[in-house]
N, C-alpha and C positions, 0 to 999 in steps of 0.2 A: 594537154593542160592548157586552153582556150588562151587565159589569163596571161600565159607566159609567149605569145603569139604576136609578132609585132606589129604594129598597126596600117593600115591598107594605106599603099600610097598612089595617085593616081593624079597626073597631069595633065589629062585630055580636059575637054571644054566642060567648062560647069553647067553641066544640064542636068539632068533628072539622075542618071548614074551618079556626077558626081554627088550630088545630095545626097544619094542613098549611100555613098562611100563615108561621107559624113558622119552619116547617122550611126553606120555601123562602126566609125572610131571611136563614135562618142560610148557608145554602148561596150565597144572595148575597154576603155578607159573607165566605163564605172564596175567593170567585172573585174577589172584588174585591181580596182580600190576596194572591193568585195572581198576579192583573194587575199587582200594583205590585210583588210579587217579581222578576218578568218583566221589569219595564220598569227595575227597578234592575239587573239582571243585563246586560240590554240596552247600559245605558250603561257598567255595568264592562266590558264586554266590547269596545263601541269605545272604551273607555279603554285598554285592553290591547294591542288591535290599534297605536292611535296608538303606544303606549308599544313593543310591539315592534319599529315603524317604524322608530322612533326610536333602538332600542338597535340593530338592525341596519345602520342609516346609519352609526351610532357606533363600532362594531365594525369595518365595512367600512373606515372613516377610517384607526383604529388599523393596520388588518390593511394596508392602502396603505405606511403609514410605515413600519412596522415592516420590510416587503418593502424599500422603499427604504433602510432602513438597512443591513436585511440584503447588501443588493446591493454596497452603500458600503463597508462594513466585507470583503467580498469582495475588491472592489477592491483595499484598501487591503492585505490579507492577502498578494494575489498580488503585487502592487507590492513590498511587505516580501519574500517569496520571492525573487522575481527578483533584489532588491539582496542579501540573503543570498548565492544561490545565486551571483552575479557576484563578490563579494567573496570568495568559498569558492574559483571556478574560479581568479580571479586570486594568491590565498597560495598552493595546491598548484601552478599555474604555475610561480612564484618559485620555490618551493622544490627544484620538478622539476628546474629549471635550474641551482641551485646543485647538486644531485647529482649532474647530469650534468657540470659542472665538475670535479665533484670524482672522477667516475671517469676524466674525461681527464687530471687528474694523476697519478692515482694507475698509468694505464696508462703514462703515460710514467716513470713511477719502477720500475715493474717492467720495463721496457726495459732500462733503466741497471744495475739492481742486480747483482751479481755472489753476494751473500752469500748462503747457502740460506733460512740462521733469517731474515732481515730479507723474505728476498724473498715465505717463509710467511707472516708478517704483512701486508706488503701485499696478497696472495693472501685474505687472512679480510679486512682493510680492502675490497677491492673487494668478494667478495659480500657483506659489510654493507654497503655503499653500494649494489649492486643488489637487495637487499630492501628497503631502505629506497624506491628511485625504484619498487617494486610498491607501496607503501604509498601513496604519494603520487599511482599513477595509480586506485589504489582510490577517493581522494577524489572524482578526476575523474570515474567511472565514474559515484557515486553522485549527483555533482549532474546529471549528465545531458550531461556533454562528451566530445566524441571527441575522444582525443588519443592517433593511432597516427600510426607513422612510416610507414607502410606500403612494401611493397614491390615491385619492376618488374616482376615474375612469380612464376610459384609458386613455394612454398618448398616444399622436401621436411618430410616429416611428421615424420621423425626430428629434424630440425635445431628445428623448432617445439618438439618434446617436452623436447628437451634444452634447449631455452632456460626452459623452464617449472620444470625442475629446477635449474636453476642460481639461479633468482628464490625458493628456500625456504630456510629458515633450517637446517634437518637436509638438505641435498643429499646429504651421501653416504650415507644410509640408503635412497634409492630406488633403483630396478635398473629399466632399462630392458628390457623380455623381448621377443619377438617383435612384427614391426609388419609389415604388409603391405609388402612388396616397390613402391617405385616409388610408393606414394602421395604426395600433394603436396597446399597446401592452397594455395588463391588468397592473392594478395599482401596483399588488402587487408585479411583477415582473420584471417593470419596472428598477429601480437603477440598481437589480445584471444583465441585460439584458447590460446595460449602463457599468458596469465596467466589465462585462466578454467581449465587446467590446473593452471596454480600453486597456485589456490586451494583445490583440492581435493586436494591433494599436502600442503599445508599442514593442512590438516583431518584428512588419516590420518595425519601423521609425528607432528600433536600429539595424538591423541584415541588411540595406541597408544604399548605400551610403549616406553619410552626403547631399546632394544638389540632391538628388532626392524625387521625390513626393510619395504618396504614398495613393493610389484610394477607397474609401469605397462605395459598392453600394447594392442593393438589386432590386429583384424581386419576383412577386407575383408565388407562381407554381401553376399547376393543384388542387394538392390536397386542394389548399386555405391557404399552408403554405409559412412563408417568408424566400427567402433565400439571407443569405447576402454574401458578398463577400470583401477579404480586400488583394488588390494589393498590392506588392511594386517590387523593381528592385534589389534583394538580390541574392545570388547564386546559393539559391532552394535549394533542397534536391533530394535525389535518392527515385524514385517511393516507394523502398523498405521500405524504412525510412519514408518518408511520409504515407505510411500504416502501419507503426508500430505503431507511434503516435495518427495517427485517432483511432486503437484497444486500445492503453492505454486509450485517453479521453473517450472511449465507457464505458469503464471497472470504471472509476467513481474512481479509487484510485491513491491519491495523493502518494502516496510509490512507485509509478510504475514510477514516473517522477526523479528520485532519480540520482542529475548531471544537470537535464534541466531546473535547476532555479524554483523559487517559481509562475512564471506567469502562466505555464504549469497547475502547480497543483490548482491553483486558478480557473483556466478554468474549470476544469476536476471539479470540486466541484461544481460550480456555475452550469454550463450545466446539471450534474446530478439534481440538484434541482429543475429545473423546465424544465426538458426534452426535453434542446435542443441538436443537432446532428449536 
């Protein structure tokens, strides 16, 4: 180790050799300084490596603790969501039960009423209760609860669409035009399809002039599928916005319709439930 050697001692004359010895001793001093600096840096590197390992271990422990907390909070949040959803469903079912009983009472009154004016008032109450029932069923759809009565057999498409028209507030503005003859809907999907179309009709009547009509029609495609059309006289939307809404409807994600109202969320969920495009 050159740095550990003693400096050269020279006691002769101050000549060229003495100058060389002094230069050599100067270099030796610089070398010793560099060696000391290197040793110091090596020690610092060792300390830094130890600190790095300690910091890595501490970070790993904190990460594990954080992940544990996140997992715990996620579980608690999911439990809370389940509780809220369960309460939501129970309250909605209770309200629907009351509405169904109300409709039953109104229908009995309608059967016995002979006065045209009072009968007209009862029809209005009947229709309002029907709209209330649809709103209650919307809440169940959003909660992920399937509340359908189901039909024993297939239901004619025209009956499904008539039921949809009867479930909206401004039903008198809707006209059912041409439909494919003999088209039917599977019994298990009839109520949901009627509900879906009702939401589209509600949207059409809400965003078009109050004195303008809304046309509901359908036709049979070459694939055997039935396409339905809801036409209104609203201000419309840009092609980009229409494409965006259709894309979000295809995703069937209710959160994708933040700010769009409940109707579009309900349509997305019902469409996904039965493969409606």
